[in-house]
C-alpha distance (Angstrom), angle and dihedral (degrees) to the residues before:
residue distance angle dihedral
X1 . . .
X2 3.78 . .
X3 3.82 112.3 .
X4 3.82 93.4 -120.2
X5 3.80 92.2 57.0
X6 3.81 91.3 43.7
X7 3.81 89.2 51.0
X8 3.78 94.9 47.2
X9 3.81 92.8 49.7
X10 3.80 97.2 44.8
X11 3.78 107.4 60.5
X12 3.84 87.4 -139.5
X13 3.77 128.1 118.7
X14 3.80 119.7 -100.2
X15 3.80 94.7 -100.0
X16 3.79 93.7 52.3
X17 3.81 88.6 54.4
X18 3.80 92.5 48.2
X19 3.81 92.6 51.9
X20 3.79 88.7 63.7
X21 3.79 94.1 49.5
X22 3.80 99.4 70.1
X23 3.78 133.1 -132.5
X24 3.78 119.5 -28.6
X25 3.79 92.6 25.1
X26 3.79 115.8 165.4
X27 3.78 106.9 -129.3
X28 3.78 97.1 179.1
X29 3.77 136.6 -23.6
X30 3.80 88.2 -80.2
X31 3.83 103.7 34.1
X32 3.79 134.2 56.0
X33 3.78 133.4 174.0
X34 3.80 122.8 -128.4
X35 3.80 121.1 176.7
X36 3.78 92.5 -21.1
X37 3.81 95.7 -49.0
X38 3.79 126.2 104.6
X39 3.80 118.9 -129.4
X40 3.75 142.0 172.7
X41 3.84 101.8 -98.0
X42 3.79 115.1 -96.3
X43 3.81 93.2 11.9
X44 3.78 140.2 84.6
X45 3.81 90.5 -127.3
X46 3.78 111.7 117.3
X47 3.77 125.5 -141.6
X48 3.81 84.6 -126.5
X49 3.81 91.5 64.7
X50 3.78 94.0 50.3
X51 3.79 94.6 45.2
X52 3.82 93.0 50.1
X53 3.81 90.6 49.4
X54 3.80 91.0 47.4
X55 3.83 91.5 48.9
X56 3.81 89.4 51.8
X57 3.80 88.8 57.8
X58 3.80 98.2 -105.3
X59 3.79 111.0 155.8
X60 3.81 119.1 -117.8
X61 3.80 88.8 -116.1
X62 3.82 91.3 54.9
X63 3.81 91.6 45.3
X64 3.80 89.0 53.6
X65 3.79 90.6 51.4
X66 3.82 90.9 50.5
X67 3.80 94.7 55.1
X68 3.79 119.4 55.8
X69 3.76 114.6 -140.8
X70 3.79 97.0 29.5
X71 3.75 125.0 116.4
X72 3.77 123.2 -149.9
X73 3.82 86.9 -111.0
X74 3.83 88.8 56.9
X75 3.80 91.1 53.5
X76 3.79 95.1 45.1
X77 3.82 90.0 45.3
X78 3.80 91.7 52.6
X79 3.81 91.7 46.7
X80 3.82 90.6 48.7
X81 3.81 89.7 50.0
X82 3.80 90.1 50.1
X83 3.80 93.4 48.8
X84 3.81 92.3 46.7
X85 3.83 92.7 48.4
X86 3.81 99.2 27.9
X87 3.80 97.4 139.5
X88 3.80 92.9 50.6
X89 3.81 94.3 42.5
X90 3.81 91.7 48.6
X91 3.82 89.6 51.5
X92 3.82 89.8 48.0
X93 3.82 91.3 50.5
X94 3.80 91.3 48.9
X95 3.81 89.9 50.8
X96 3.83 90.5 49.7
X97 3.81 90.5 49.6
X98 3.81 90.7 50.8
X99 3.82 91.1 48.0
X100 3.80 89.9 51.5
X101 3.83 91.9 49.2
X102 3.82 89.8 50.8
X103 3.80 91.2 50.8
X104 3.79 89.4 51.0
X105 3.82 90.7 50.2
X106 3.80 90.7 50.2
X107 3.80 93.4 47.5
X108 3.77 113.9 123.5
X109 3.78 115.7 -119.7
X110 3.75 118.1 -112.7
X111 3.78 113.1 -84.6
X112 3.84 115.5 -98.9
X113 3.83 91.5 -119.7
X114 3.81 91.4 54.0
X115 3.79 90.4 47.2
X116 3.82 90.1 51.8
X117 3.82 92.3 49.2
X118 3.80 91.6 49.1
X119 3.81 91.8 49.1
X120 3.80 90.2 48.2
X121 3.81 90.5 51.0
X122 3.82 91.3 49.2
X123 3.77 92.2 51.2
X124 3.81 93.2 47.6
X125 3.79 96.9 42.6
X126 3.76 113.3 110.3
X127 3.76 116.7 -130.7
X128 3.80 116.2 -113.4
X129 3.79 114.7 -95.2
X130 3.77 116.6 -112.9
């Protein structure tokens, strides 16, 4: 069943529908989901990246220049998707931010031997000549 029909019949939000579709699901012409992350189809550019740039006031033309492989239509399509599903995308971005913070909290500290080698290198590094 096409995602639009599935969405219309379900009463769920767009991201609840996508979760049930599996990896590599096409969300719209300009957005796809891979392993729980939303991307511009055929690229490694995440929806997250475009939305954050857009929120910062970066123009679509500048966003396109910042990401190789994107067309202006890709950027406008992603922005249109964001604006049409802003509540869901904002919730998704918040969830991604929380996941990232948890990963940082769980990060293992640098091993003592690596810390000692880094400190030794710092102490023995010569300062740049002026």
